[in-house]
DSSP file (Angstrom, degrees, kcal/mol; ACC not computed):
  #  RESIDUE AA STRUCTURE BP1 BP2  ACC     N-H-->O    O-->H-N    N-H-->O    O-->H-N    TCO  KAPPA ALPHA  PHI   PSI    X-CA   Y-CA   Z-CA
    1    1 A M              0   0    0      0, 0.0    30,-0.2     0, 0.0     3,-0.1   0.000 360.0 360.0 360.0 160.5   19.7  -18.5   17.7
    2    2 A T        -     0   0    0     28,-0.4    28,-0.8     1,-0.2     2,-0.1  -0.277 360.0 -69.6 -75.6 162.9   19.5  -17.2   21.1
    3    3 A E        -     0   0    0     26,-0.1     2,-0.5     1,-0.1    -1,-0.2  -0.347  47.1-132.8 -62.7 129.6   16.6  -17.7   23.5
    4    4 A L        -     0   0    0     24,-0.2    -1,-0.1    -3,-0.1    27,-0.0  -0.730  21.6-163.6 -88.9 119.0   13.5  -16.0   22.5
    5    5 A T     >  -     0   0    0     -2,-0.5     4,-2.2     1,-0.1     5,-0.2  -0.672  30.5-116.8-102.4 161.6   11.8  -14.1   25.3
    6    6 A P  H  > S+     0   0    0      0, 0.0     4,-2.0     0, 0.0     5,-0.1   0.869 116.7  54.3 -61.8 -33.4    8.2  -12.9   25.2
    7    7 A E  H  > S+     0   0    0      2,-0.2     4,-2.2     1,-0.2     5,-0.2   0.900 109.6  46.3 -65.9 -43.6    9.5   -9.3   25.5
    8    8 A L  H  > S+     0   0    0      1,-0.2     4,-2.7     2,-0.2    -1,-0.2   0.903 111.0  52.3 -71.1 -35.0   11.8   -9.7   22.4
    9    9 A A  H  X S+     0   0    0     -4,-2.2     4,-2.1     1,-0.2    -2,-0.2   0.887 112.2  47.0 -65.1 -41.6    8.9  -11.4   20.4
   10   10 A A  H  X S+     0   0    0     -4,-2.0     4,-1.3    -5,-0.2    -2,-0.2   0.884 110.7  50.0 -71.6 -35.7    6.7   -8.4   21.2
   11   11 A E  H  < S+     0   0    0     -4,-2.2     4,-0.4     2,-0.2    -2,-0.2   0.929 112.5  48.6 -64.1 -48.1    9.3   -5.8   20.3
   12   12 A L  H >< S+     0   0    0     -4,-2.7     3,-1.2     1,-0.2    -2,-0.2   0.925 110.6  51.5 -56.7 -42.4    9.9   -7.7   16.9
   13   13 A K  H >< S+     0   0    0     -4,-2.1     3,-2.6     1,-0.3    -1,-0.2   0.783  89.9  79.7 -70.4 -28.0    6.2   -7.8   16.2
   14   14 A R  T 3< S+     0   0    0     -4,-1.3    -1,-0.3     1,-0.3    -2,-0.2   0.739  92.0  52.3 -49.9 -26.8    5.8   -4.1   16.8
   15   15 A N  T <  S+     0   0    0     -3,-1.2    -1,-0.3    -4,-0.4    -2,-0.2   0.407  83.5 110.6 -93.2  -0.5    7.1   -3.4   13.3
   16   16 A V  S <  S-     0   0    0     -3,-2.6    -3,-0.0    -4,-0.1     6,-0.0  -0.605  79.2-104.2 -81.1 137.2    4.7   -5.7   11.5
   17   17 A P        -     0   0    0      0, 0.0     2,-2.4     0, 0.0     5,-0.1  -0.188  33.6-110.8 -54.5 146.8    2.2   -4.0    9.4
   18   18 A P        +     0   0    0      0, 0.0     2,-0.4     0, 0.0     3,-0.1  -0.373  65.9 144.2 -81.5  61.8   -1.4   -4.0   11.0
   19   19 A Q    >   -     0   0    0     -2,-2.4     3,-1.7     1,-0.1     4,-0.3  -0.883  55.9-135.5-101.7 138.8   -2.8   -6.5    8.4
   20   20 A R  G >  S+     0   0    0     -2,-0.4     3,-1.4     1,-0.3     4,-0.3   0.856 104.7  60.4 -57.5 -35.6   -5.3   -9.0    9.6
   21   21 A E  G 3  S+     0   0    0      1,-0.3     3,-0.3     2,-0.1    -1,-0.3   0.691 103.7  51.8 -63.9 -21.4   -3.5  -11.7    7.5
   22   22 A L  G X  S+     0   0    0     -3,-1.7     3,-1.3     1,-0.2    -1,-0.3   0.357  80.6  92.5 -99.3   4.2   -0.3  -11.2    9.6
   23   23 A E  T <  S+     0   0    0     -3,-1.4    -1,-0.2    -4,-0.3    -2,-0.1   0.784  77.3  63.3 -68.5 -24.7   -1.9  -11.5   13.1
   24   24 A G  T 3   +     0   0    0     -3,-0.3     2,-0.3    -4,-0.3    -1,-0.3   0.263  69.9 135.1 -88.8  13.8   -1.1  -15.1   13.3
   25   25 A I    <   -     0   0    0     -3,-1.3     2,-0.6    14,-0.1    14,-0.2  -0.474  34.9-168.8 -63.0 123.0    2.7  -14.6   13.1
   26   26 A E  E     -A   38   0A   0     12,-2.6    12,-2.0    -2,-0.3     2,-0.5  -0.934  10.3-149.7-114.7 106.5    4.3  -16.8   15.8
   27   27 A I  E     +A   37   0A   0     -2,-0.6    10,-0.3    10,-0.2     3,-0.1  -0.617  20.7 173.3 -79.6 126.4    8.0  -16.0   16.3
   28   28 A T  E     +     0   0A   0      8,-2.8     2,-0.3    -2,-0.5   -24,-0.2   0.612  62.4  13.1-108.9 -10.3   10.0  -19.1   17.3
   29   29 A A  E     +A   36   0A   0      7,-1.6     7,-2.1   -26,-0.1    -1,-0.3  -0.977  61.7 170.1-160.2 148.5   13.5  -17.9   17.3
   30   30 A S  E     +A   35   0A   0    -28,-0.8   -28,-0.4    -2,-0.3     5,-0.2  -0.981   7.1 156.3-156.9 151.8   15.5  -14.6   17.0
   31   31 A E  E >   -A   34   0A   0      3,-2.6     3,-2.5    -2,-0.3     2,-0.4  -0.934  60.5 -62.2-156.3 171.1   18.9  -13.1   17.3
   32   32 A P  T 3  S+     0   0    0      0, 0.0    37,-0.1     0, 0.0    40,-0.1  -0.463 128.8   7.9 -62.0 121.1   20.5  -10.0   16.0
   33   33 A G  T 3  S+     0   0    0     35,-1.7    67,-3.5    -2,-0.4     2,-0.3   0.461 123.7  74.7  92.0  -0.8   20.5  -10.4   12.3
   34   34 A G  E <   +AB  31  99A   0     -3,-2.5    -3,-2.6    34,-0.3     2,-0.3  -1.000  47.0 166.3-151.4 142.0   18.2  -13.6   12.3
   35   35 A V  E     -AB  30  98A   0     63,-2.2    63,-2.3    -2,-0.3     2,-0.4  -0.981  13.4-163.5-151.9 162.4   14.6  -14.5   12.9
   36   36 A R  E     +AB  29  97A   0     -7,-2.1    -8,-2.8    -2,-0.3    -7,-1.6  -0.984  18.2 163.1-139.4 124.2   12.3  -17.5   12.5
   37   37 A Y  E     -AB  27  96A   0     59,-2.6    59,-3.1    -2,-0.4     2,-0.3  -0.961  21.6-146.3-140.4 164.0    8.6  -17.4   12.6
   38   38 A E  E     +AB  26  95A   0    -12,-2.0   -12,-2.6    -2,-0.3     2,-0.3  -0.934  16.1 178.7-123.7 151.4    5.5  -19.6   11.5
   39   39 A I  E     - B   0  94A   0     55,-1.9    55,-2.5    -2,-0.3     2,-0.6  -0.985  31.2-125.1-149.8 142.4    2.2  -18.6   10.2
   40   40 A D  E     - B   0  93A   0     -2,-0.3    53,-0.3    53,-0.2   -16,-0.2  -0.871  37.8-126.7 -83.9 118.0   -1.0  -20.4    9.0
   41   41 A V        -     0   0    0     51,-2.6     2,-0.1    -2,-0.6   -19,-0.1  -0.514  24.0-130.7 -67.3 119.3   -1.6  -18.9    5.6
   42   42 A P    >   -     0   0    0      0, 0.0     3,-1.4     0, 0.0    50,-0.1  -0.448  10.8-125.2 -72.9 150.0   -5.2  -17.6    5.5
   43   43 A S  G >  S+     0   0    0      1,-0.3     3,-1.4     2,-0.1     7,-0.1   0.672 104.5  74.8 -64.2 -17.9   -7.5  -18.6    2.6
   44   44 A S  G 3  S+     0   0    0      1,-0.3    -1,-0.3   -23,-0.0   -23,-0.1   0.610  92.1  53.7 -75.8  -7.2   -8.1  -14.9    2.0
   45   45 A V  G <  S+     0   0    0     -3,-1.4     8,-2.7   -24,-0.1     2,-0.3   0.156  84.4 113.0-111.7  22.5   -4.6  -14.4    0.5
   46   46 A L  B <   -F   52   0B   0     -3,-1.4     6,-0.2     6,-0.2    44,-0.1  -0.699  59.6-134.9 -88.1 142.1   -5.0  -17.2   -2.1
   47   47 A N    >   -     0   0    0      4,-3.1     3,-2.2    -2,-0.3    -1,-0.1  -0.159  39.1 -82.9 -82.2-177.0   -5.0  -16.5   -5.8
   48   48 A Y  T 3  S+     0   0    0      1,-0.3    -1,-0.1     2,-0.1    -2,-0.0   0.633 128.4  62.6 -70.5  -7.6   -7.4  -17.9   -8.4
   49   49 A H  T 3  S-     0   0    0      2,-0.2    -1,-0.3    41,-0.0     3,-0.1   0.597 117.7-114.0 -83.3 -11.2   -5.2  -21.0   -8.7
   50   50 A G  S <  S+     0   0    0     -3,-2.2    41,-0.3     1,-0.4     2,-0.3   0.580  81.9 111.6  90.5  11.7   -5.9  -21.7   -5.0
   51   51 A T  S    S-     0   0    0     39,-0.2    -4,-3.1     1,-0.1    -1,-0.4  -0.748  81.1 -71.7-118.2 163.1   -2.3  -21.0   -4.0
   52   52 A I  B     -F   46   0B   0     37,-2.5    -6,-0.2    -2,-0.3    37,-0.1  -0.303  54.5-113.2 -60.1 126.0   -0.6  -18.3   -2.0
   53   53 A H    >>  -     0   0    0     -8,-2.7     4,-1.8     1,-0.1     3,-0.8  -0.336  18.5-127.4 -58.6 135.7   -0.6  -15.0   -3.9
   54   54 A G  H 3> S+     0   0    0      1,-0.3     4,-2.3     2,-0.2     5,-0.2   0.826 108.7  58.4 -59.7 -30.5    3.0  -13.9   -4.8
   55   55 A G  H 3> S+     0   0    0      1,-0.2     4,-1.9     2,-0.2    -1,-0.3   0.902 106.9  46.5 -68.4 -35.6    2.4  -10.5   -3.2
   56   56 A F  H <> S+     0   0    0     -3,-0.8     4,-2.2   -11,-0.2    -2,-0.2   0.806 110.0  54.3 -75.5 -27.9    1.7  -12.2    0.1
   57   57 A V  H  X S+     0   0    0     -4,-1.8     4,-2.1     2,-0.2    -2,-0.2   0.934 109.4  47.7 -61.4 -47.5    4.7  -14.4   -0.3
   58   58 A S  H  X S+     0   0    0     -4,-2.3     4,-2.5     1,-0.2    -2,-0.2   0.867 110.0  53.0 -61.2 -38.7    6.8  -11.2   -0.8
   59   59 A T  H  X S+     0   0    0     -4,-1.9     4,-3.0     2,-0.2     5,-0.3   0.947 108.2  50.0 -67.9 -47.7    5.2   -9.6    2.3
   60   60 A L  H  X S+     0   0    0     -4,-2.2     4,-1.9     1,-0.2    -2,-0.2   0.918 112.9  46.7 -58.1 -39.2    6.1  -12.6    4.5
   61   61 A L  H  X S+     0   0    0     -4,-2.1     4,-2.3     2,-0.2    -1,-0.2   0.910 113.9  47.3 -69.9 -38.8    9.7  -12.5    3.3
   62   62 A E  H  X S+     0   0    0     -4,-2.5     4,-2.9     2,-0.2     5,-0.2   0.916 109.7  54.0 -69.6 -38.6   10.0   -8.6    3.7
   63   63 A V  H  X S+     0   0    0     -4,-3.0     4,-2.4     1,-0.2    -1,-0.2   0.918 110.8  46.8 -59.5 -39.2    8.5   -8.8    7.2
   64   64 A A  H  X S+     0   0    0     -4,-1.9     4,-2.6    -5,-0.3     5,-0.2   0.933 111.6  49.6 -64.7 -44.6   11.2  -11.4    8.1
   65   65 A A  H  X S+     0   0    0     -4,-2.3     4,-1.7     1,-0.2    -2,-0.2   0.882 113.0  48.0 -60.3 -40.9   14.0   -9.3    6.6
   66   66 A G  H  X S+     0   0    0     -4,-2.9     4,-3.2     2,-0.2    -1,-0.2   0.890 111.5  49.3 -66.2 -37.5   12.8   -6.3    8.6
   67   67 A M  H  X S+     0   0    0     -4,-2.4     4,-1.9     2,-0.2   -34,-0.2   0.946 110.4  51.0 -65.7 -44.2   12.5   -8.3   11.8
   68   68 A A  H  < S+     0   0    0     -4,-2.6   -35,-1.7     1,-0.2     4,-0.3   0.924 117.1  40.7 -62.4 -41.3   16.0   -9.7   11.4
   69   69 A T  H ><>S+     0   0    0     -4,-1.7     3,-1.8     1,-0.2     5,-0.7   0.923 110.5  55.3 -71.5 -43.0   17.3   -6.3   10.9
   70   70 A Y  H ><5S+     0   0    0     -4,-3.2     3,-1.3     1,-0.3    -1,-0.2   0.721  95.5  69.1 -57.3 -25.9   15.3   -4.8   13.5
   71   71 A A  T 3<5S+     0   0    0     -4,-1.9    -1,-0.3     1,-0.3    -2,-0.2   0.623  87.7  65.9 -72.4 -13.2   16.7   -7.3   16.0
   72   72 A Y  T < 5S-     0   0    0     -3,-1.8    -1,-0.3    -4,-0.3    -2,-0.2   0.578 124.0-106.0 -77.6  -8.6   20.1   -5.5   15.6
   73   73 A G  T < 5S+     0   0    0     -3,-1.3    63,-1.7     1,-0.3     2,-0.4   0.726  82.9 120.0  84.3  28.0   18.3   -2.5   17.3
   74   74 A V  E   < -C  135   0A   0     -5,-0.7    -1,-0.3    61,-0.2    -2,-0.2  -0.984  62.2-127.9-124.0 134.5   18.0   -0.4   14.2
   75   75 A S  E     +C  134   0A   0     59,-2.7    58,-2.3    -2,-0.4    59,-0.9  -0.440  41.9 171.4 -68.3 151.3   15.0    0.9   12.4
   76   76 A N  E     -C  132   0A   0     56,-0.2     2,-0.3    57,-0.2    56,-0.2  -0.991  29.7-155.3-160.7 162.3   15.0    0.0    8.8
   77   77 A V  E     -C  131   0A   0     54,-1.5    54,-3.5    -2,-0.3     2,-0.3  -0.932  39.4 -95.8-136.0 162.0   13.2   -0.2    5.4
   78   78 A A  E     +C  130   0A   0     -2,-0.3    52,-0.2    52,-0.2     3,-0.1  -0.634  34.0 178.5 -80.3 138.8   13.7   -2.5    2.3
   79   79 A L  E     -     0   0A   0     50,-3.1     2,-0.3     1,-0.5    51,-0.2   0.710  66.0 -13.1-104.7 -41.1   15.9   -0.9   -0.3
   80   80 A A  E     -C  129   0A   0     49,-1.4    49,-2.7     2,-0.0    -1,-0.5  -0.970  59.2-168.3-158.5 161.9   15.9   -3.8   -2.8
   81   81 A C  E     -C  128   0A   0     -2,-0.3     2,-0.4    47,-0.2    47,-0.2  -0.983  14.3-158.8-158.2 148.4   15.0   -7.4   -3.2
   82   82 A S  E     -C  127   0A   0     45,-2.1    45,-1.8    -2,-0.3     2,-0.4  -0.971  23.7-170.9-129.1 113.7   15.4  -10.3   -5.5
   83   83 A T  E     -C  126   0A   0     -2,-0.4     2,-0.5    43,-0.2    43,-0.2  -0.871  13.1-164.0-115.0 139.6   12.8  -13.1   -5.0
   84   84 A N  E     -C  125   0A   0     41,-3.1    41,-2.3    -2,-0.4     2,-0.6  -0.985  11.4-150.9-117.8 129.2   12.5  -16.6   -6.4
   85   85 A F  E     +C  124   0A   0     -2,-0.5    39,-0.2    39,-0.2     3,-0.1  -0.891  23.2 167.9 -98.6 125.5    9.3  -18.4   -6.3
   86   86 A I        +     0   0    0     37,-3.5     2,-0.4    -2,-0.6    38,-0.2   0.854  54.6  12.8-108.6 -43.5    9.9  -22.0   -6.1
   87   87 A R        -     0   0    0     36,-2.0     2,-0.5    34,-0.1    -1,-0.3  -0.997  63.7-130.6-134.6 135.1    6.7  -24.0   -5.2
   88   88 A A        +     0   0    0     -2,-0.4     2,-0.3    -3,-0.1   -35,-0.1  -0.734  32.1 174.5 -88.4 135.9    3.1  -23.1   -5.0
   89   89 A V        -     0   0    0     -2,-0.5   -37,-2.5   -37,-0.1     2,-0.1  -0.890  19.4-136.4-132.3 161.9    1.2  -24.1   -1.8
   90   90 A G        -     0   0    0     -2,-0.3     2,-1.3   -39,-0.3   -49,-0.2   0.005  59.2 -35.7 -98.3-154.2   -2.2  -23.4   -0.6
   91   91 A A  S    S+     0   0    0    -41,-0.3     2,-0.3   -51,-0.1   -48,-0.1  -0.585  93.2 118.8 -77.7  96.9   -3.6  -22.3    2.8
   92   92 A E  S    S-     0   0    0     -2,-1.3   -51,-2.6   -50,-0.1     2,-0.4  -0.860  70.5 -74.6-144.7 173.6   -1.2  -24.2    5.1
   93   93 A R  E     -B   40   0A   0     -2,-0.3    24,-2.1   -53,-0.3    25,-0.5  -0.648  48.6-175.2 -82.4 138.7    1.3  -23.5    7.7
   94   94 A V  E     -BD  39 116A   0    -55,-2.5   -55,-1.9    -2,-0.4     2,-0.5  -0.968  19.5-137.4-132.0 146.5    4.7  -22.1    6.6
   95   95 A A  E     -BD  38 115A   0     20,-3.3    20,-2.9    -2,-0.4     2,-0.4  -0.912  16.2-161.3-104.5 131.2    7.9  -21.4    8.3
   96   96 A V  E     -BD  37 114A   0    -59,-3.1   -59,-2.6    -2,-0.5     2,-0.4  -0.899   9.8-178.2-111.3 130.6    9.7  -18.2    7.4
   97   97 A T  E     -BD  36 113A   0     16,-2.7    16,-1.9    -2,-0.4     2,-0.3  -0.957   4.6-177.5-130.2 151.6   13.4  -17.7    8.2
   98   98 A A  E     +BD  35 112A   0    -63,-2.3   -63,-2.2    -2,-0.4     2,-0.4  -0.984   2.9 175.8-147.2 134.6   15.7  -14.7    7.7
   99   99 A E  E     -BD  34 111A   0     12,-2.4    12,-2.8    -2,-0.3     2,-0.3  -0.975  25.1-130.2-144.8 131.7   19.4  -14.3    8.4
  100  100 A A  E     - D   0 110A   0    -67,-3.5    10,-0.3    -2,-0.4     3,-0.1  -0.568  15.0-173.7 -76.9 136.5   21.7  -11.4    7.6
  101  101 A S  E    S+     0   0A   0      8,-2.3     2,-0.3    -2,-0.3     9,-0.1   0.564  74.8  21.3 -99.9 -17.9   25.0  -12.0    5.9
  102  102 A H  E     - D   0 109A   0      7,-1.2     7,-1.8   -69,-0.1     2,-0.4  -0.986  53.2-178.1-155.1 135.8   26.1   -8.4    6.2
  103  103 A K  E     + D   0 108A   0     -2,-0.3     5,-0.2     5,-0.2     2,-0.1  -0.904  18.4 163.1-141.5 117.2   25.5   -5.4    8.3
  104  104 A G        -     0   0    0      3,-3.1    -2,-0.0    -2,-0.4     0, 0.0  -0.183  55.7 -75.6-108.4-156.4   27.3   -2.2    7.7
  105  105 A R  S    S+     0   0    0      1,-0.1     3,-0.1    -2,-0.1     0, 0.0   0.854 125.1  12.5 -74.2 -37.4   26.7    1.4    8.7
  106  106 A S  S    S+     0   0    0      1,-0.2    26,-3.7    25,-0.1     2,-0.3   0.618 124.9  35.6-116.6 -16.5   23.9    2.1    6.3
  107  107 A T  E     - E   0 131A   0     24,-0.3    -3,-3.1   -31,-0.0     2,-0.3  -0.971  51.2-158.4-143.8 155.7   22.7   -1.2    4.9
  108  108 A A  E     -DE 103 130A   0     22,-2.1    22,-3.8    -2,-0.3     2,-0.5  -0.975  14.5-143.1-131.6 143.6   22.2   -4.9    5.8
  109  109 A V  E     -DE 102 129A   0     -7,-1.8    -8,-2.3    -2,-0.3    -7,-1.2  -0.942  24.0-175.7-106.7 122.0   22.0   -7.9    3.4
  110  110 A V  E     -DE 100 128A   0     18,-3.0    18,-3.0    -2,-0.5     2,-0.5  -0.967  15.8-152.4-129.1 132.4   19.4  -10.4    4.5
  111  111 A H  E     -DE  99 127A   0    -12,-2.8   -12,-2.4    -2,-0.5     2,-0.3  -0.880  22.0-173.2-100.4 131.0   18.6  -13.9    3.0
  112  112 A C  E     -DE  98 126A   0     14,-3.1    14,-2.1    -2,-0.5     2,-0.3  -0.857   9.2-178.4-125.2 155.3   15.0  -15.2    3.5
  113  113 A S  E     -DE  97 125A   0    -16,-1.9   -16,-2.7    -2,-0.3     2,-0.5  -0.989  16.5-151.7-149.9 153.5   13.2  -18.3    2.9
  114  114 A I  E     +DE  96 124A   0     10,-2.7     9,-3.7    -2,-0.3    10,-1.2  -0.987  21.2 178.4-121.4 131.9    9.7  -19.8    3.2
  115  115 A N  E     -DE  95 122A   0    -20,-2.9   -20,-3.3    -2,-0.5     2,-0.2  -0.955  38.6 -98.8-129.4 149.6    9.3  -23.5    3.7
  116  116 A Q  E  >  -D   94   0A   0      5,-2.5     4,-2.6    -2,-0.4   -22,-0.2  -0.522  29.9-143.9 -58.1 128.6    6.3  -25.7    4.1
  117  117 A A  T  4 S+     0   0    0    -24,-2.1   -23,-0.2    -2,-0.2    -1,-0.2   0.808  97.3  48.9 -70.6 -31.1    6.1  -26.4    7.8
  118  118 A S  T  4 S+     0   0    0    -25,-0.5    -1,-0.2     1,-0.1   -24,-0.1   0.835 129.6  15.4 -75.2 -36.5    4.9  -29.9    7.3
  119  119 A T  T  4 S-     0   0    0      2,-0.1    -2,-0.2    -3,-0.0     3,-0.1   0.645  87.2-128.2-107.0 -30.7    7.5  -31.0    4.7
  120  120 A G     <  +     0   0    0     -4,-2.6     2,-0.2     1,-0.3    -3,-0.1   0.460  55.4 150.4  83.0  -1.6   10.3  -28.5    4.9
  121  121 A K        -     0   0    0      1,-0.1    -5,-2.5    -5,-0.1    -1,-0.3  -0.487  53.0-105.6 -77.5 137.0   10.2  -28.1    1.2
  122  122 A L  E     + E   0 115A   0     -7,-0.2    -7,-0.2    -2,-0.2    -1,-0.1  -0.294  37.2 174.0 -65.7 133.2   11.2  -24.6   -0.1
  123  123 A V  E     -     0   0A   0     -9,-3.7   -37,-3.5     1,-0.4   -36,-2.0   0.770  67.2 -18.1-101.7 -52.4    8.3  -22.3   -1.3
  124  124 A A  E     -CE  85 114A   0    -10,-1.2   -10,-2.7   -39,-0.2    -1,-0.4  -0.987  53.6-161.6-155.5 158.6   10.3  -19.2   -1.9
  125  125 A E  E     +CE  84 113A   0    -41,-2.3   -41,-3.1    -2,-0.3     2,-0.3  -0.991  13.0 176.1-142.2 151.3   13.6  -17.4   -1.2
  126  126 A A  E     -CE  83 112A   0    -14,-2.1   -14,-3.1    -2,-0.3     2,-0.5  -0.987  24.1-140.3-150.1 159.7   14.7  -13.9   -1.4
  127  127 A T  E     -CE  82 111A   0    -45,-1.8   -45,-2.1    -2,-0.3     2,-0.4  -0.995  24.6-166.1-121.4 131.0   17.7  -11.6   -0.7
  128  128 A Y  E     -CE  81 110A   0    -18,-3.0   -18,-3.0    -2,-0.5     2,-0.6  -0.903  17.4-151.1-119.2 141.6   16.9   -8.2    0.7
  129  129 A T  E     -CE  80 109A   0    -49,-2.7   -50,-3.1    -2,-0.4   -49,-1.4  -0.975  23.9-159.9-108.2 119.3   19.1   -5.2    1.0
  130  130 A M  E     -CE  78 108A   0    -22,-3.8   -22,-2.1    -2,-0.6     2,-0.6  -0.788  10.5-137.8-106.0 137.5   17.7   -3.2    4.1
  131  131 A F  E     -CE  77 107A   0    -54,-3.5   -54,-1.5    -2,-0.4     2,-0.7  -0.846  18.7-135.6 -95.8 127.3   18.5    0.5    4.6
  132  132 A L  E     -C   76   0A   0    -26,-3.7   -56,-0.2    -2,-0.6   -57,-0.1  -0.681  20.4-175.6 -84.4 115.3   19.4    1.2    8.2
  133  133 A L  E     -     0   0A   0    -58,-2.3   -57,-0.2    -2,-0.7    -1,-0.1   0.663  51.3 -86.2 -88.9 -11.4   17.7    4.4    9.4
  134  134 A G  E     -C   75   0A   0    -59,-0.9   -59,-2.7   -28,-0.0    -1,-0.3  -0.617  65.8 -26.2 133.4 172.3   19.3    4.6   13.0
  135  135 A P  E    S-C   74   0A   0      0, 0.0   -61,-0.2     0, 0.0     2,-0.1  -0.018  73.8 -95.1 -51.1 150.0   18.9    3.3   16.4
  136  136 A L              0   0    0    -63,-1.7   -62,-0.0     1,-0.1   -66,-0.0  -0.412 360.0 360.0 -67.3 142.6   15.4    2.4   17.6
  137  137 A A              0   0    0     -3,-0.1    -1,-0.1    -2,-0.1   -63,-0.0   0.499 360.0 360.0 -79.9 360.0   13.7    5.1   19.5
């Protein structure tokens, strides 16, 4: 991926929903169609098993898909997704990666994954179809 500037990181985070749990996102790499970030999963998003709630896993994946598509310079929303939950983990640091395999006039297909930052083991993966709304304003 290309060099990540502070300006690009700020621009990518502009589209992140204003949830307290997402404030800790640290973008480590980005390019048009791709992004990588890390986050310390807060205990507030754990389920009654003491592991990350599936809804929060899905949020992390969709944020990555949106950032990767946003890095093309287009506003976007999720149109469809398919998610596989592989490994349950608790409140720990995770690395989230997204990479587009297709960008057309109206859609992009983005493959995303979450890995444990400490071990690299796969936590979840998803494929998103993103609807392209048009150039950024």
